[in-house]
N, C-alpha and C positions, 0 to 999 in steps of 0.2 A: 505495499499500498502505498502511495508516495502524498505526502499533504506539503502544502505548502502554506505557510503564513502569509501574506501581504501588508503589506508597512514600509515606512518611513524609521521602523526602530523609536517611533513612539512611545509611551506610557502605558497608551492603549494596547500599543501593537506587544508590546513584552506583555503584557496581560495575557492575550488572548495565546501566543505562542506556550506560557508556562502551562494554561491550560487545557491546550491539546497535546503537550507533554504528559501532563497529570493522566487525563483521561485513556493517553491512549494505555498506560501503565498500568492501568486499572483495570481496562476492557482486557489485559493481554494479551492483544495485538502485535503484531509486528509493523514498522512503520517507518518509514521514512520520511522524517519534522526538517522542512530546509525554509528559512527564511528569506523571502524576497523582497529588498528594498528599492532597483529599480525600476525609476517612475514608467519608463515603457513596456519593462516588462509586467507590469503592475495592468500597464492600457493593454495589454495582449490578451489579457482573460474576459477586457471588457468591466474592470473595476475601477471603478471610477471616487468611493470613499474608501475608504480603511478606518480601521483593520478590517481585514477578510480574508477565511478560510476555503483552501481548495484542497480537493478532496478524491486522487485520481484523476485530476482534470473538471472534476465538475464542483463548481461554485458553490458552496452551500451556504454561507454570511458576506456579508458587505455592511460596515459601517456602524456594526458593534463587538460589544467582547462578548462570546458564547457562551453560555453554562457550560460545566466538565461533561452534562446528563445530556446535551443538545448533543457535544461533537460524540460522545458515546455511540449515541444509536445516529449519528455515519460513519462510525469504524467497526460497529459490530453485525453488520452486514456481509 
């Protein structure tokens, strides 16, 4: 599983990345988590608000900090 946290590195983006890491660990799934800070790469996903979370190429969240429970539903499928 490939998970990307999109954002410039702001506090909200860091919290999102932490929630993703914790949710993946709690769900017991194997995933590669990457932070994407390049504005052009972020725009390539059609995302214009951050933080955003992309799971296996599918944009799951934009402009908010998702909860660990939300993230677990995305990674447990």
